N, C-alpha and C positions, 0 to 999 in steps of 0.2 A: 632790682639787684638779684643776682641769681643765688641759688643756695650756696654754691660753692664761694662766691664771694663774701657771702654773710659768714662762713665759717673760718675765713682767713682771718688771723690774728696778727696785730702789728708785731713787728720783731722788737723785741726787748732792747733797751739801749745797752750796750756794753760797759764794761769798767772804764771810767772816766779817765782815761791814762794820757792825760795832757798835763802840761806844766802847770802847776798851780796859779793861780791869780797872779798877774804882774803888778807887783808893787814896787816898780822902780829897780827890779833885781835885774843884774845883767845876764847875758846869754849863757856864761858860764854856769852861774847859779841856777838858773832855769833848767839845763840840762842836768845838773846834778840832782834837782828835785825830780825829774822826769826819771832818771836812773834808780833813785829810792824806790818810786812808785812801782816801777818794773821789778825792783828787786822783791818788794813786798808781795806784788801778784803773783809772782813766779814761785817763789817759797811756799806761799800759801796753797796755790793750785798742787804744787808737787808733794806737798804734806799730805793733802786730802786723798790724792791718788795713791800714796804710800800707805795711808791709813786703810783705805779699801783693800789694798793687796794684802795688808797685816792681818785684816778681818778673815781672809780667804786661806791664808796660808797656814800649812799644816807643818811644815818643817820648822823645827826649833831654831836652827841656825839662821834661816831666812828672816824667821820673825826677829831675832835679835839684830840682823841687819838693818831690817826696816825701822826698827826703835832707834838705832843709831842715826840712819837718814832722818828720820821725823824730827829727832832733837836739833840735827843741824839745820833743818828747815826752820825750825822753831826759831833758833838762834838767829839767823839770817834776817827773819822776818823782824824780830824785835830790835835787832840793831838797826835796821833802816827806819822802822816806825820811830824810835826814839830820835834819830837824825832828822825825820821830816816832822816831828811834833814841835821841834825847835823853830822851825820856821813860821807855822800856821796850824795851831791845834784843831781849829773848826773846819779848815780845808781838810786835814788829816782825817777827821770823824767822816765827813762827806765822801772821802775816797773809800775808807773802810767799809761805809755802808754800801758803796757801789760794788766793792769787792765781794760782799758777803751775798749781795742779790745776785751776782753773776755766778758765784759758786753753787747757790742752789739751783739755777738755771742749768747750768752746765752739768752738774752732778746728778740731775733728775731727783732732786728733793733728798738726796742722801744727806745725812748728818753734815753740815758744813760748819 
């Protein structure tokens, strides 16, 4: 095996954005669960990027806008999380773990 082949690391798996385990749920419910996962992932990542921009922003007005935006992201995340937890708290925990790992990978170790 060449040195180049030895240094190539396997690609980390991405967020497990698939409908939660099928437990006799209909297609509409599975789609709703996927939408909730998507909402959680999107709002979480948006919050992190806004936080990074907030840390670098000097303009007081922009920082205030970013605080409002981060609060909206936080609210969206926890609304979706609350709904998702009603279906399967264990699958929710797995999803959140995947999400945290993916954020750490994407944001290069920035506090996620």
